[in-house]
C-alpha positions, 0 to 999 in steps of 0.5 A: 877602191875601199880597202876594207870593203869592194863589191864585185857581186851585184848588190841589188837596187832595193826598191819602194814597197809599191814597187815591189807588188807584181801579181804571183807568176810562175816559181822563178827558178835560180839559174842562167838563162839565155846562149851566147850568141843571145841576150843572158839573164842571171837568176839568184835568190836575195834574203830582201826579195819575198818569194817567189822573186829573185834577184836579177842580172843582165848581161846588158848590165841592168839588175833588180828584182823579179818581184818589181813591177818594173822588172823587164825578167818574167819567169817561166817553166825553165825560161824568162821573157826578157823585155830588150830595150827595145821593149820587143820580148825574148824567150830565153831558156835556163843553161846548164852548166858542169861544175866541179869543186875542188880543194887547193892547198896553199900556205896556211890555207886550203881554198875552195874553188868552182870550175864552171864550163858551159854545156849544150849545143852552143858550148865549145869543147875547147874554150878560154879559161879565166881565174876570177880575182876577187877585190876587198871584199870578205864575201864569198866568191864561188857563185857569184853572179859576174862569173856565171855572166862571163860562163855564160858567154862561152868561158870556162871560169874558175873562183875560189874563196880567198883564205879566211873567207868562204869555205877557205880557211886561213886567215883574211890577209889583203897582203897583195904578195901572197894573195897573188901567190893563192891566185897563181895556185887556184890557175895551175890547179884550174889549168889541169882540172881543164888540160886539153879543155882550154884554148888560153888562160888568164886571169878578171881581177876586178877593184883591189884585184887589179893589184893582184892579178897583174902580180899573180900573171909574172908568176903563172903561165897566163895569156892575158889579164883582164882588170875593172875599176883598179888602180895604178897607183900605191895605196898611199896614193889612192888615199891621196887621191881620194881626199884631193877628189873630196876636196874639189867637191868640198870647194877647197882652195889651194892653201887648204889642198895644199894641207891635205897633201901634207895630212897625207905624206903625215899618215903615210909615214906613220903606215909605212913604218907600221905605226912605229914613227910619225906620230909627232908630225901627224899631231903637229898638223892636227893641232894646226888645222884642229878648227878648218872644217874640212878636217870633219869631213875629209876622208880618204881611205884612211887619213881622215879616220887618222886625223880624227883620232887622238894622238894617244888613241892612234898610239895605241890602238892605231896599227890594230885599227889600220894595219891589221891586214897586211897591206903592202902600203908602197906597193909598185903596181906600175913596176909589174905591168912595165914588165908584163908583155901578154895582153891586157884589158883595163876597164875604168869607171871615170867618175870612180870616187874609191879608185880615182883614175888620173893616174891610171890613165896617163900610166896606161897612155905612157904604156900604149906609146911604149908599144904594150899589148894592153886595151883601155876602155873608160866608161863616162858617168860611172863609180866604183864597180862599173854602176851608174848612178843618180847624184843627189844635191849633196853629193850622195849617189845611188846606184842604178845598174852597171854601164852597158857594154862593161859585161860584154867587153870582157867577154868579148875582149877574153874571146878575142872578137871585140866590137866598135863599141861598148855603151858609151865607152872610149878606148884609149887605144886612139881609134876613139877616144 
């Protein structure tokens, strides 16, 4: 997961101009369409989509623009017509939600939070409560389309803008412990708002939220944690594993991979010391591999950039560039999970380049053997954010959709009604793995 930028709101696929020429229809209305026992569509305005078009996100993971000729969503007056996978058209009525926005005082900041509660004939008065925990992105969490997909399945959802983002005050940080304190405060506030109206409560953390949500659960009275495309590893290990995955794609030999491991150790010493020591070792390695072609191509989270920066520049501005967000570089997420006793759902993007999965899968298998109430699902051919993709010969990827089954699995698991199959995923429980 990108430490400095990961995405949990769906970035709409930019379509060719020819595909944007759909004939005008009724004015699209932003909102949520469909009940919890139906398909669900979220429509929202996007800067790059001309009126009357809107961006759409469907429960099955498809997304795009209603202005596109290929759009499966046709706007009506207070409804949409959705073309299903079997090419049938279903009519979905616009949904209503009760929204309550309140401020949450925390250490050194005030968070803005937003509670979304389903209403209508299919909405239960008592339902699960979920507090969403963002990744590392700086975009606001309030009004994010994934929250509405979850709420439309019959769940009360509380989102809040992280400190230093959106409508929340304070300074932006990636300190997992401080972020967990904020999440726990948001949970306590949300539970008080829905007192008497929730059956159980828990967190849904995605990307960097996988480090934050389980820790927040140890500070809260909660019943579950759901995680999407996160890591059971330290940020240092993430950086190393990303580089080794890149090395595999570059076809590097064992000697070159060992140099990359040495690079990881050298940069780890520097970041762990908060840029007070370790420069000499990295500079010696920099001299050793200066002519290696891979040295200009390897990235990781931060090691590639540190390698290509001169020793003098790294000493002068390294901390300001790489260590200005209070990241806990050796954060031990495995110990947090080891102490958890509540149910946990972990969803994995098997081809994740930002959060390599081998170490996480191995840890989850170990926890299952220990009898932990942990469920884990692996979605094949899926990258960070649970996106399916098209990969070009040069290795670049273009996202095409959120993988089928991801959003439904999250909702069903929280509601306690999981089925055998979710898209092409496989479970690590032994049932279908």
